[in-house]
C-alpha positions in Angstrom: 67.1 113.3 124.9 70.4 112.0 126.4 72.3 113.5 129.2 74.9 115.5 127.2 72.3 117.3 125.2 70.0 117.9 128.2 72.7 119.2 130.5 75.1 120.9 128.3 73.4 122.4 125.2 73.9 119.6 122.8 76.7 117.4 121.4 78.3 120.2 119.4 78.5 122.4 122.5 80.0 119.5 124.6 82.6 118.8 121.9 83.6 122.5 121.7 83.9 122.7 125.5 86.0 119.5 125.7 88.3 120.6 122.9 88.8 123.9 124.7 89.4 122.4 128.1 91.5 119.4 127.2 93.5 120.8 124.2 93.0 124.6 124.2 91.6 124.0 120.7 88.8 125.1 118.5 87.3 122.9 115.7 86.6 124.2 112.2 83.9 121.6 111.7 83.0 118.1 113.0 81.2 115.1 111.7 80.0 112.1 113.7 81.5 109.0 112.2 80.9 106.3 114.7 78.4 105.5 117.5 79.1 102.9 120.1 76.7 101.8 122.8 77.0 99.4 125.7 74.7 98.2 128.5 75.0 99.7 132.0 73.2 98.9 135.2 71.2 102.1 134.8 70.5 101.8 131.1 72.8 102.2 128.0 76.0 104.2 127.6 76.4 105.9 124.3 79.7 107.2 123.0 79.8 109.4 119.9 83.1 109.6 117.9 83.7 112.5 115.5 86.3 113.5 113.0 87.3 117.2 113.0 89.9 119.5 111.7 91.3 121.7 114.4 91.3 125.4 113.6 93.5 126.3 116.6 95.5 124.4 119.1 97.2 126.1 122.1 98.1 123.8 124.9 98.8 126.8 127.2 95.1 127.6 127.0 93.9 124.2 128.4 91.6 124.8 131.3 90.2 121.5 132.6 90.4 121.0 136.4 93.0 118.3 136.1 95.5 120.9 134.8 95.4 122.9 138.1 95.8 119.8 140.3 99.5 119.7 141.1 99.2 116.2 142.6 98.6 114.8 139.1 101.2 114.0 136.5 101.6 116.1 133.4 99.3 115.8 130.4 101.3 115.7 127.2 99.7 115.7 123.8 100.4 112.8 121.6 100.1 113.3 117.9 99.4 110.1 115.8 99.0 109.5 112.2 95.6 107.7 111.9 96.6 106.1 108.7 99.5 104.2 110.2 100.0 104.7 114.0 96.5 103.8 115.1 97.6 100.1 115.4 100.0 101.2 118.2 97.3 102.8 120.4 95.3 100.8 122.9 92.0 102.4 121.7 88.9 101.9 123.8 86.4 100.7 122.9 88.2 98.3 120.6 85.4 98.7 118.1 86.7 102.2 117.4 90.1 100.8 116.4 88.5 98.2 114.2 86.4 101.0 112.5 89.5 103.2 112.0 91.5 100.3 110.4 88.6 99.4 108.1 88.4 103.0 106.6 92.0 104.2 105.8 
C-alpha cells in the first residue's frame, strides 16, 4: 500500500481533500487516466492523474495553508481548454502533456 492510501484514507479521499483545499471544489466523479512513476533515492515516486468534472468551484472556500500565508503571492486560477491550450502549458512531467496531446 502506498503512502497516500495508508496515511489519508485512499486516493479518492486525497483527491477530494486537495480539490477542496486548493480550489474550493467538489468533484462529481473521477477516473484515473494516467500513471507516472520515476525512481527516487528511497524507492519509486508514483503520480496518478485523473479526469473529473467539478460539481462545485468556489475559490473563496479554498483552505490550504498557503492561502493564509501573507508572505506568499496570490494564487489565481487559470482555466485552459485541454483540447487546444495544453500546448501552451509547461506540464510536468512532460509525459502528461504527451498523453494529453495523443488523446484529443
